[in-house]
C-alpha positions, 0 to 999 in steps of 0.5 A, spaced: 232 308 515 238 310 519 242 316 521 248 318 516 254 319 520 260 323 516 267 321 518 273 326 517 279 324 515 283 324 522 278 319 524 278 314 518 283 310 521 278 307 526 273 306 521 277 302 516 277 308 511 270 309 511 268 316 510 261 315 512 257 310 516 250 309 518 247 308 525 241 307 529 237 314 531 237 316 538 240 321 542 247 324 540 250 320 546 247 314 543 249 315 536 256 316 539 256 310 543 254 305 537 260 308 533 264 306 539 261 299 539 263 298 532 269 302 532 273 302 538 277 308 540 272 313 536 269 316 543 275 318 546 277 322 540 270 326 541 268 326 548 273 328 554 274 325 560 268 329 563 263 326 558 263 333 554 264 334 547 272 335 546 273 343 545 276 342 538 271 337 535 264 340 532 259 336 531 253 338 526 246 335 526 243 337 519 248 343 518 246 345 525 252 345 531 249 341 536 253 346 541 247 350 540 242 345 540 242 340 546 249 338 545 250 330 547 242 330 549 240 332 542 235 327 538 237 324 532 232 321 528 231 317 522 234 320 515 238 325 519 245 327 518 251 327 523 257 331 521 264 330 525 268 336 524 275 337 527 276 344 529 282 347 525 286 353 528 292 356 527 295 359 521 298 366 519 296 372 522 296 376 516 300 377 509 307 374 510 313 379 508 316 377 501 322 372 502 327 377 502 325 381 507 325 375 512 332 374 511 
């Protein structure tokens, strides 16, 4: 058995279009290292210069945010599912006025 890693659209250019890949189990940091070996450049999109998860990347392990588990030290076991989710921000603060009122 392996670990299933779900790849978001913005990172699929690095995985040859694959939306999911399998890796060996280990700590989350090791899973990311394996992804980097197979798909060079993906680590830089997930990990910042200080070796921590980037602020606007959320990684879930079986639906649990790893920031509330053990972060990069979180154990990932056979059969687990890792989902990489780029955080979304911005947007309108409230309802927009009718088109005529904005002129």
